[in-house]
C-alpha positions as CSV (number, residue, x, y, z in Angstrom):
1,M,91.8,78.6,98.1
2,N,93.9,77.6,95.2
3,F,97.0,79.9,94.9
4,D,96.3,80.7,91.2
5,K,92.8,81.8,92.1
6,F,94.3,84.0,94.8
7,L,96.8,85.6,92.4
8,K,94.0,86.6,90.1
9,S,92.2,88.3,93.0
10,I,95.3,89.9,94.5
11,S,96.2,91.7,91.3
12,A,93.2,94.1,92.0
13,I,94.4,95.0,95.4
14,E,96.8,97.8,94.2
15,N,93.7,99.9,93.2
16,I,91.8,99.5,96.5
17,P,92.0,102.5,98.9
18,L,93.4,101.6,102.3
19,P,90.7,101.3,104.9
20,A,93.3,102.4,107.5
21,E,91.9,103.5,110.9
22,A,88.5,102.0,110.1
23,S,90.1,98.6,110.0
24,H,92.5,99.2,112.9
25,L,89.9,100.3,115.3
26,K,88.1,97.0,115.0
27,M,91.0,95.3,116.8
28,V,91.8,97.8,119.6
29,P,90.4,98.0,123.1
30,P,88.7,101.2,124.2
31,F,91.7,102.6,126.0
32,R,93.8,102.2,122.9
33,R,91.4,104.3,120.9
34,E,92.2,107.3,123.0
35,L,95.9,106.6,122.7
36,L,95.6,106.5,119.0
37,R,94.2,110.0,119.1
38,Q,97.1,111.2,121.3
39,Q,99.9,109.5,119.5
40,K,100.8,112.1,116.8
41,N,103.5,113.8,118.9
42,A,105.0,110.4,120.0
43,I,105.3,109.3,116.4
44,K,107.7,112.1,115.6
45,N,110.3,110.5,117.8
46,A,109.4,106.9,117.2
47,K,111.8,104.2,115.8
48,E,110.9,102.8,112.4
49,A,110.4,99.3,111.3
50,G,109.0,97.3,108.4
51,V,107.1,94.0,108.3
52,I,105.9,91.7,105.5
53,A,102.6,89.9,105.2
54,L,103.8,87.2,102.9
55,F,101.3,85.1,100.9
56,Y,102.6,82.0,99.1
57,P,101.5,78.5,97.9
58,N,101.9,75.8,100.5
59,K,102.8,72.2,99.6
60,D,99.2,71.6,98.5
61,F,99.2,74.8,96.4
62,K,96.8,76.6,98.7
63,A,97.1,80.3,99.4
64,T,98.8,80.7,102.7
65,L,100.0,83.5,105.0
66,V,103.1,83.2,107.2
67,L,103.3,84.6,110.8
68,I,105.9,84.0,113.4
69,L,105.9,83.4,117.2
70,R,108.6,85.4,118.8
71,K,110.9,84.0,121.5
72,T,110.2,84.5,125.2
73,Y,112.5,87.3,126.4
74,N,112.5,90.3,128.7
75,G,110.6,92.7,126.4
76,V,107.2,94.0,125.5
77,H,106.7,91.7,122.5
78,S,107.9,88.5,124.3
79,A,106.1,85.4,123.1
80,Q,103.8,87.3,120.8
81,V,102.7,86.4,117.3
82,G,103.8,88.9,114.6
83,F,104.9,89.3,111.1
84,P,108.5,88.7,109.9
85,G,110.3,92.0,109.8
86,G,112.3,94.4,111.9
87,K,113.8,97.8,112.5
88,L,115.3,100.1,109.9
89,E,119.1,99.8,109.8
90,L,121.7,102.0,108.2
91,E,122.2,99.5,105.4
92,D,118.5,99.8,104.3
93,N,117.5,102.2,101.6
94,S,113.8,102.2,102.7
95,L,111.4,100.5,105.1
96,Q,110.5,98.1,102.3
97,D,114.1,97.1,102.1
98,A,114.2,96.6,105.9
99,A,111.1,94.5,105.8
100,V,112.3,92.3,103.0
101,R,115.8,91.9,104.5
102,E,114.4,91.0,107.9
103,T,112.0,88.5,106.4
104,F,114.9,86.7,104.9
105,E,116.9,86.8,108.1
106,E,114.1,85.7,110.3
107,I,112.4,82.9,108.2
108,G,114.8,82.3,105.4
109,V,112.7,83.4,102.4
110,P,115.2,84.7,99.7
111,I,114.9,88.4,99.0
112,K,114.6,87.6,95.2
113,D,111.5,85.5,95.9
114,I,109.6,88.3,97.8
115,E,107.5,90.6,95.5
116,V,105.9,93.5,97.3
117,V,102.4,94.3,96.0
118,K,100.9,96.8,98.4
119,K,102.0,99.2,101.1
120,L,99.6,99.4,104.0
121,T,98.8,101.9,106.7
122,Q,101.5,102.5,109.3
123,V,100.8,101.5,112.9
124,Y,102.3,103.1,116.0
125,I,103.2,100.7,118.9
126,P,103.4,102.8,122.1
127,P,105.0,100.2,124.4
128,S,108.1,99.8,122.2
129,N,107.8,103.2,120.5
130,F,107.9,101.8,117.0
131,Y,106.1,103.2,114.0
132,V,105.6,100.1,111.8
133,Q,105.2,100.1,108.0
134,S,103.6,96.9,106.7
135,F,103.6,95.5,103.2
136,I,101.6,92.8,101.4
137,A,104.0,90.6,99.4
138,I,103.9,87.4,97.4
139,S,106.2,84.5,96.9
140,Y,105.4,82.4,93.8
141,K,107.4,79.5,95.2
142,T,106.6,77.4,98.3
143,P,109.2,78.7,100.7
144,K,111.7,76.4,102.5
145,F,111.5,78.2,105.9
146,I,114.6,78.5,108.0
147,K,113.8,80.2,111.3
148,Q,116.3,82.5,113.1
149,E,116.8,80.5,116.2
150,D,117.6,83.4,118.6
151,E,114.5,85.4,117.7
152,V,111.8,83.1,116.3
153,E,110.2,80.4,118.4
154,A,107.9,79.0,115.6
155,I,106.8,79.7,112.0
156,I,103.0,79.8,111.7
157,E,101.5,78.9,108.3
158,V,97.9,80.2,108.1
159,D,95.5,79.0,105.3
160,L,94.0,82.0,103.6
161,L,90.4,80.8,104.1
162,H,91.1,80.1,107.7
163,F,92.3,83.7,108.1
164,L,89.2,85.1,106.4
165,D,86.8,83.2,108.6
166,D,84.9,85.7,110.7
167,N,84.3,83.1,113.4
168,L,87.9,83.3,114.3
169,L,87.5,86.8,115.8
170,I,87.6,86.6,119.6
171,T,88.0,88.6,122.7
172,K,91.0,87.8,124.8
173,K,92.0,88.9,128.3
174,V,95.7,89.8,128.2
175,S,98.3,91.5,130.3
176,T,99.6,94.8,128.8
177,S,101.9,97.6,129.7
178,Y,98.9,99.9,130.2
179,S,96.9,97.7,132.7
180,V,97.3,94.4,134.4
181,D,94.6,92.6,132.5
182,V,92.3,94.0,129.8
183,E,89.9,92.5,127.2
184,V,91.2,93.0,123.7
185,P,89.8,92.0,120.3
186,A,92.0,89.3,118.7
187,F,92.2,86.7,115.9
188,K,92.5,83.0,116.8
189,L,94.7,81.6,114.0
190,N,96.0,78.0,114.1
191,N,95.1,78.1,117.8
192,Y,97.4,81.1,118.4
193,T,95.9,84.3,119.8
194,V,96.9,87.3,117.7
195,W,96.3,90.8,119.1
196,G,97.7,94.3,119.2
197,A,99.5,95.9,116.2
198,T,99.6,92.6,114.4
199,A,95.8,92.2,114.6
200,M,95.3,95.8,113.5
201,I,97.4,95.1,110.3
202,L,95.7,91.8,109.7
203,S,92.3,93.6,110.0
204,E,93.3,96.0,107.2
205,I,94.5,93.1,105.0
206,K,91.3,91.1,105.7
207,D,89.0,94.0,104.9
208,M,90.8,94.6,101.5
209,L,90.8,90.9,100.6
210,K,87.1,90.6,101.4
211,Q,86.5,93.3,98.7
212,I,88.2,91.4,96.0
213,M,87.3,87.8,96.7
């Protein structure tokens, strides 16, 4: 999709109610549904983080979404696909500030080039005890990505129409902290399997975009 056409559509997204849990539940396995019901007390003591779903024109001026592949490390989110972003620091005035700052640090998009257009529904991640606030944002320029070498393994540029393709919804067997192997709903984007909290956020974004396009 041409980026200008995308911009005309995205301008309407501010007035769309968040689908919230209705979207999230499409991308969670049965055991996680019960955890979602039980998480209210855990959220009170959770760490906070902010992430950015950044849309921008690629070199061919097509609307594109950026994701990242995290490095392999000794942690619960090792080698997973996610959004650029990170935890709230003392220097941040808000979760939005944290998300924008971390996006600059992780993939090199200048803060001045990131325009936040919509705050999404927060998602709690039990394994790492993070309560994540996501934001849809736009860069009107084609970014010159610079990955943070110690945290980011790869930058993944996803064509908007590829993201919106319902044929890319799959079920994937993965190892989780809850069970050795479980079947989970996932997106297959650029041949990367995207599941968990990132898939939940993507589901909400996709449901809203489908309303305006």
